[in-house]
Backbone as CSV, one residue per row, in Angstrom:
resi,resn,N_x,N_y,N_z,CA_x,CA_y,CA_z,C_x,C_y,C_z
1,MET,0.825,-1.213,-0.013,0.006,-0.023,-0.042,0.897,1.266,-0.024
2,SER,0.509,2.166,-0.834,1.312,3.447,-0.867,0.427,4.440,-1.579
3,CYS,0.640,5.690,-1.270,-0.098,6.723,-1.961,0.587,7.185,-3.273
4,GLY,1.800,6.565,-3.568,2.554,6.772,-4.719,3.532,7.994,-4.566
5,GLU,3.571,8.596,-3.482,4.470,9.730,-3.153,5.664,9.184,-2.347
6,PRO,6.780,9.856,-2.603,8.014,9.419,-1.864,7.837,9.989,-0.372
7,HIS,8.318,9.174,0.527,8.298,9.586,1.967,9.640,9.386,2.497
8,GLU,9.954,10.048,3.571,11.227,9.765,4.329,11.215,8.323,4.896
9,THR,10.093,7.925,5.461,9.812,6.598,6.002,8.842,5.902,4.967
10,ASP,9.402,4.769,4.477,8.571,3.990,3.470,7.305,3.458,4.007
11,CYS,6.247,3.438,3.159,5.034,2.840,3.602,5.102,1.341,4.119
12,SER,5.919,0.603,3.570,6.106,-0.847,3.865,6.713,-0.967,5.343
13,GLU,7.628,0.050,5.682,8.231,-0.025,7.014,7.187,0.344,7.957
14,VAL,6.327,1.367,7.766,5.278,1.800,8.588,4.256,0.707,8.856
15,LEU,3.857,-0.041,7.787,2.899,-1.056,7.884,3.513,-2.268,8.615
16,ASP,4.686,-2.505,8.369,5.375,-3.731,9.053,5.549,-3.547,10.551
17,HIS,5.531,-2.251,10.988,5.784,-2.003,12.435,4.581,-1.212,12.969
18,LEU,3.427,-1.264,12.414,2.260,-0.584,12.854,1.801,-0.974,14.259
19,TYR,1.875,-2.345,14.567,1.398,-2.631,15.876,2.478,-2.254,16.990
20,GLU,3.640,-2.186,16.661,4.636,-1.634,17.658,4.252,-0.189,17.899
21,PHE,3.934,0.607,16.918,3.530,1.964,17.051,2.217,2.018,17.991
22,LEU,1.243,1.247,17.540,-0.059,1.280,18.316,0.086,0.843,19.718
23,ASP,1.028,-0.013,20.000,1.298,-0.589,21.365,2.276,0.213,22.110
24,HIS,2.744,1.371,21.530,3.799,2.109,22.149,5.102,1.346,22.604
25,GLU,5.522,0.523,21.592,6.621,-0.323,21.894,7.800,0.075,20.999
26,MET,7.901,1.277,20.552,9.086,1.644,19.734,9.596,2.972,20.254
27,PRO,10.832,3.240,19.948,11.483,4.493,20.454,10.768,5.661,20.031
28,GLU,10.905,6.774,20.758,10.130,8.024,20.588,10.500,8.611,19.137
29,GLY,11.820,8.478,18.685,12.161,9.002,17.398,11.482,8.285,16.302
30,ASP,11.289,6.954,16.449,10.555,6.181,15.338,9.095,6.644,15.417
31,CYS,8.545,6.773,16.541,7.142,7.205,16.679,6.917,8.570,15.974
32,THR,7.865,9.445,16.114,7.799,10.681,15.434,7.852,10.547,13.872
33,LYS,8.723,9.658,13.441,8.771,9.375,12.026,7.463,8.847,11.485
34,PHE,6.795,7.976,12.322,5.518,7.436,11.904,4.477,8.510,11.849
35,GLU,4.383,9.355,12.889,3.438,10.409,12.917,3.617,11.319,11.675
36,VAL,4.787,11.654,11.378,5.040,12.447,10.176,4.484,11.811,8.909
37,HIS,4.802,10.512,8.842,4.299,9.674,7.653,2.807,9.687,7.614
38,PHE,2.194,9.527,8.684,0.697,9.458,8.679,0.065,10.878,8.197
39,GLU,0.856,11.987,8.494,0.399,13.199,8.065,0.474,13.385,6.546
40,GLU,1.414,12.649,5.941,1.728,12.824,4.496,0.932,11.653,3.728
41,CYS,0.560,10.667,4.292,0.067,9.428,3.596,-1.306,8.972,4.001
42,SER,-2.398,9.281,3.292,-3.675,8.994,3.664,-3.986,7.539,3.703
43,PRO,-3.377,6.687,2.787,-3.715,5.196,2.840,-3.124,4.548,4.121
44,CYS,-1.951,5.016,4.576,-1.312,4.461,5.839,-2.190,5.003,7.013
45,LEU,-2.630,6.333,6.987,-3.308,6.757,8.101,-4.715,6.010,8.201
46,GLU,-5.253,5.704,7.052,-6.468,4.905,7.061,-6.276,3.550,7.700
47,LYS,-5.194,2.883,7.276,-4.807,1.527,7.828,-4.620,1.630,9.293
48,TYR,-3.927,2.742,9.817,-3.637,2.944,11.210,-4.945,3.091,11.938
49,GLY,-5.894,3.908,11.394,-7.211,4.032,12.050,-7.922,2.749,12.212
50,LEU,-7.927,2.002,11.069,-8.648,0.707,11.186,-8.047,-0.259,12.243
51,GLU,-6.740,-0.360,12.249,-6.094,-1.112,13.240,-6.376,-0.698,14.682
52,GLN,-6.297,0.590,14.836,-6.620,1.212,16.163,-8.091,0.803,16.587
53,ALA,-8.973,1.004,15.647,-10.386,0.708,15.987,-10.588,-0.789,16.285
54,VAL,-9.940,-1.714,15.584,-9.964,-3.153,15.897,-9.414,-3.471,17.396
55,LYS,-8.311,-2.789,17.698,-7.779,-2.959,19.016,-8.668,-2.488,20.038
56,LYS,-9.334,-1.261,19.804,-10.253,-0.738,20.933,-11.527,-1.628,20.962
57,LEU,-12.069,-2.138,19.885,-13.210,-3.049,19.886,-12.863,-4.316,20.669
58,VAL,-11.814,-4.938,20.367,-11.388,-6.245,21.057,-11.257,-5.864,22.563
59,LYS,-10.601,-4.747,22.858,-10.413,-4.494,24.307,-11.735,-4.163,24.983
60,ARG,-12.664,-3.477,24.321,-13.893,-3.278,24.972,-14.817,-4.504,25.119
61,CYS,-14.795,-5.351,24.114,-15.587,-6.612,24.005,-15.029,-7.674,25.003
62,CYS,-13.811,-7.683,25.136,-13.120,-8.810,25.820,-12.395,-8.313,27.131
63,GLY,-12.185,-7.040,27.342,-11.432,-6.651,28.540,-10.062,-7.269,28.616
64,GLN,-9.720,-7.776,29.636,-8.323,-8.367,29.713,-8.335,-9.912,29.475
65,ASP,-9.517,-10.453,29.173,-9.603,-11.883,28.919,-9.096,-12.229,27.554
66,ASP,-8.969,-13.544,27.230,-8.552,-13.877,25.960,-9.631,-13.598,24.932
67,VAL,-9.258,-13.363,23.676,-10.248,-12.973,22.703,-10.903,-14.380,22.316
68,PRO,-12.295,-14.292,22.240,-13.038,-15.571,21.791,-12.679,-15.881,20.397
69,THR,-12.590,-17.251,20.167,-12.123,-17.805,18.836,-12.946,-17.226,17.686
70,ASP,-14.338,-17.120,17.868,-15.109,-16.611,16.718,-14.792,-15.167,16.412
71,LEU,-14.597,-14.334,17.432,-14.301,-12.979,17.193,-12.926,-12.785,16.516
72,ARG,-11.945,-13.611,17.019,-10.598,-13.521,16.435,-10.687,-13.929,14.969
73,SER,-11.470,-14.895,14.560,-11.561,-15.373,13.222,-12.255,-14.325,12.339
74,LYS,-13.229,-13.662,12.813,-13.887,-12.652,12.050,-12.992,-11.446,11.841
75,VAL,-12.254,-11.011,12.889,-11.308,-9.942,12.804,-10.126,-10.272,11.825
76,MET,-9.647,-11.496,11.973,-8.527,-11.840,11.119,-8.963,-11.999,9.682
77,GLY,-10.262,-12.473,9.455,-10.723,-12.502,8.025,-10.865,-11.133,7.406
78,ARG,-11.350,-10.263,8.181,-11.410,-8.774,7.666,-10.094,-8.194,7.425
79,ILE,-9.115,-8.527,8.249,-7.717,-7.945,8.051,-7.260,-8.529,6.868
80,GLU,-7.401,-9.835,6.564,-6.792,-10.480,5.315,-7.597,-9.903,4.129
81,LEU,-8.854,-9.617,4.130,-9.559,-8.927,3.090,-8.849,-7.503,2.759
82,ILE,-8.625,-6.807,3.803,-8.025,-5.486,3.579,-6.597,-5.586,3.132
83,ARG,-5.874,-6.538,3.574,-4.462,-6.731,3.077,-4.541,-7.156,1.613
84,ALA,-5.538,-7.863,1.219,-5.722,-8.266,-0.098,-6.170,-7.124,-1.085
85,GLY,-6.473,-5.965,-0.507,-6.873,-4.867,-1.275,-8.467,-4.854,-1.430
86,GLU,-9.187,-5.691,-0.801,-10.660,-5.649,-0.918,-11.184,-4.753,0.097
87,THR,-12.325,-4.221,-0.238,-13.012,-3.266,0.683,-14.000,-4.005,1.596
88,VAL,-13.957,-3.683,2.739,-14.939,-4.291,3.801,-16.067,-3.244,3.894
89,PRO,-17.240,-3.633,3.559,-18.352,-2.727,3.746,-18.488,-2.159,5.225
90,GLU,-18.718,-0.892,5.314,-18.750,-0.349,6.702,-19.738,-1.038,7.585
91,GLN,-20.922,-1.470,7.104,-21.878,-2.164,7.905,-21.291,-3.457,8.432
92,ASP,-20.347,-4.029,7.839,-19.653,-5.349,8.354,-18.712,-5.030,9.533
93,VAL,-18.409,-3.775,9.806,-17.465,-3.523,10.902,-18.353,-3.306,12.053
94,ALA,-18.124,-4.147,13.118,-18.896,-4.017,14.342,-18.453,-2.813,15.141
95,VAL,-19.364,-1.879,15.536,-19.042,-0.655,16.248,-19.422,-0.849,17.646
96,SER,-20.610,-1.486,17.926,-21.188,-1.441,19.235,-20.847,-2.719,19.984
97,GLY,-20.207,-3.661,19.259,-19.884,-4.977,19.881,-21.018,-5.901,19.743
98,ALA,-22.241,-5.456,19.364,-23.427,-6.362,19.084,-23.412,-6.912,17.688
99,GLU,-24.108,-8.046,17.528,-24.222,-8.644,16.188,-25.070,-7.713,15.299
100,ARG,-24.853,-7.723,14.029,-25.649,-6.980,13.055,-27.025,-7.501,13.054
101,PRO,-28.031,-6.647,12.935,-29.444,-7.181,12.823,-29.575,-7.917,11.540
102,ALA,-30.436,-8.851,11.515,-30.716,-9.698,10.314,-31.369,-8.808,9.254
103,ALA,-31.121,-9.083,8.035,-31.766,-8.331,6.973,-33.256,-8.648,6.991
104,THR,-34.041,-7.666,6.657,-35.469,-7.820,6.655,-35.998,-7.731,5.290
105,ALA,-36.945,-8.544,4.919,-37.525,-8.554,3.470,-38.557,-7.345,3.442
106,GLU,-38.550,-6.756,2.309,-39.434,-5.568,2.040,-40.707,-6.031,1.370
């Protein structure tokens, strides 16, 4: 993924270390480089926002317990779709932690 523009920090480096950034597990200097990159690169900023939302959702739904297998499978499936360049419809992204309502016939 790349916006096609040159950056001081390459998109692949940012995406390879995104969870280190999200988990505050990298040196401050590297964090600053990533923040600058996000200001310049909207595709990487979008990916960062998605991964941040997933982490928050899992934390809210599961607290400190292990992640349920079915939730982990759903999240990993969506991540793989995104990595493959496919778009995940917004209604498929759980926001409240509740299951989506069943479709109704008109």
